[in-house]
C-alpha positions as CSV (number, residue, x, y, z in Angstrom):
1,X,36.7,-80.7,-9.0
2,X,35.7,-81.2,-12.7
3,X,35.1,-84.9,-13.1
4,X,33.8,-84.9,-16.6
5,X,34.9,-83.5,-20.0
6,X,33.5,-80.1,-20.8
7,X,30.9,-79.4,-23.4
8,X,32.0,-77.3,-26.4
9,X,30.3,-73.9,-26.6
10,X,29.4,-74.1,-22.9
11,X,30.4,-71.4,-20.4
12,X,32.0,-72.2,-17.1
13,X,33.3,-70.4,-14.1
14,X,36.7,-71.2,-12.6
15,X,35.8,-70.9,-8.9
16,X,39.4,-70.5,-7.8
17,X,40.3,-67.7,-10.3
18,X,36.7,-66.3,-10.4
19,X,36.8,-66.0,-14.2
20,X,34.3,-66.9,-16.9
21,X,35.3,-68.8,-20.0
22,X,33.8,-70.7,-22.9
23,X,35.1,-74.1,-24.0
24,X,35.9,-73.8,-27.7
25,X,37.6,-77.1,-28.4
26,X,38.3,-80.5,-26.9
27,X,41.1,-82.6,-28.4
28,X,40.8,-86.1,-27.0
29,X,43.8,-87.4,-28.9
30,X,46.1,-84.6,-27.4
31,X,44.1,-84.6,-24.1
32,X,43.6,-80.9,-24.2
33,X,40.8,-78.4,-23.7
34,X,40.9,-75.0,-25.3
35,X,39.0,-72.2,-23.7
36,X,38.4,-68.5,-24.5
37,X,37.9,-66.0,-21.7
38,X,35.4,-63.0,-21.8
39,X,38.2,-60.6,-23.0
40,X,39.0,-62.8,-26.0
41,X,42.2,-64.4,-24.5
42,X,42.7,-68.1,-25.4
43,X,44.1,-70.7,-23.1
44,X,44.5,-74.4,-23.0
45,X,44.3,-77.0,-20.2
46,X,45.3,-80.6,-20.2
47,X,42.8,-83.2,-18.9
48,X,44.7,-83.6,-15.7
49,X,44.6,-79.9,-14.9
50,X,40.9,-79.8,-15.8
51,X,40.3,-82.6,-13.4
52,X,41.9,-80.6,-10.5
53,X,40.1,-77.4,-11.3
54,X,36.9,-76.3,-9.5
55,X,34.7,-75.5,-12.5
56,X,31.1,-74.5,-12.3
57,X,28.6,-74.3,-15.2
58,X,27.8,-70.7,-16.0
59,X,25.6,-68.5,-18.2
60,X,27.2,-66.6,-21.0
61,X,27.7,-63.0,-20.1
62,X,25.4,-60.5,-21.8
63,X,28.3,-58.6,-23.5
64,X,30.6,-61.5,-24.3
65,X,30.7,-60.7,-28.0
66,X,32.1,-57.2,-27.3
67,X,35.7,-58.6,-27.1
68,X,35.3,-59.7,-30.7
69,X,34.0,-56.4,-31.9
70,X,37.0,-54.6,-33.5
71,X,35.3,-51.5,-34.9
72,X,32.5,-50.8,-32.5
73,X,29.4,-49.2,-34.1
74,X,31.1,-48.2,-37.3
75,X,28.5,-47.7,-40.0
76,X,31.1,-47.6,-42.7
77,X,31.4,-51.3,-42.5
78,X,27.7,-51.9,-43.0
79,X,27.2,-53.7,-46.3
80,X,23.7,-52.2,-46.7
81,X,24.8,-48.6,-46.4
82,X,25.2,-46.6,-49.5
83,X,28.7,-45.6,-50.6
84,X,28.9,-41.9,-51.6
85,X,32.5,-40.8,-52.0
86,X,33.1,-37.1,-51.4
87,X,35.5,-36.8,-54.3
88,X,34.8,-38.9,-57.3
89,X,37.5,-39.3,-59.9
90,X,36.6,-40.6,-63.3
91,X,38.7,-43.7,-63.9
92,X,38.9,-42.8,-67.6
93,X,40.9,-39.7,-66.7
94,X,43.9,-41.9,-65.7
95,X,44.1,-43.7,-69.1
96,X,47.1,-42.5,-71.2
97,X,46.8,-42.3,-74.9
98,X,48.7,-44.6,-77.2
99,X,50.3,-41.7,-79.0
100,X,54.0,-41.5,-79.1
101,X,55.6,-38.2,-78.7
102,X,52.3,-36.4,-79.3
103,X,51.9,-37.9,-82.8
104,X,48.7,-39.7,-83.6
105,X,48.7,-42.8,-85.7
106,X,46.0,-42.4,-88.4
């Protein structure tokens, strides 16, 4: 049984459910503990539920950040990579002249 409040940013294992989670927030005024599982899912426990749980301290999994990685190894999102568009359009080509009905104002 968990007899003390958890530490924020610490990893724990729920022995009954056999899942790892990180404590991301503790709200003492609302008496809640917010956790995030390895897969990115978020859950919340009240202090009473936490006290009944069998919670063991655990090490962070090696690939725990993978659930936050949306694009994988996409080099196009690298800010240091050079941008070379395949088709370059000159922005000045899209400017329309101020002439009205083909007559120039000189």
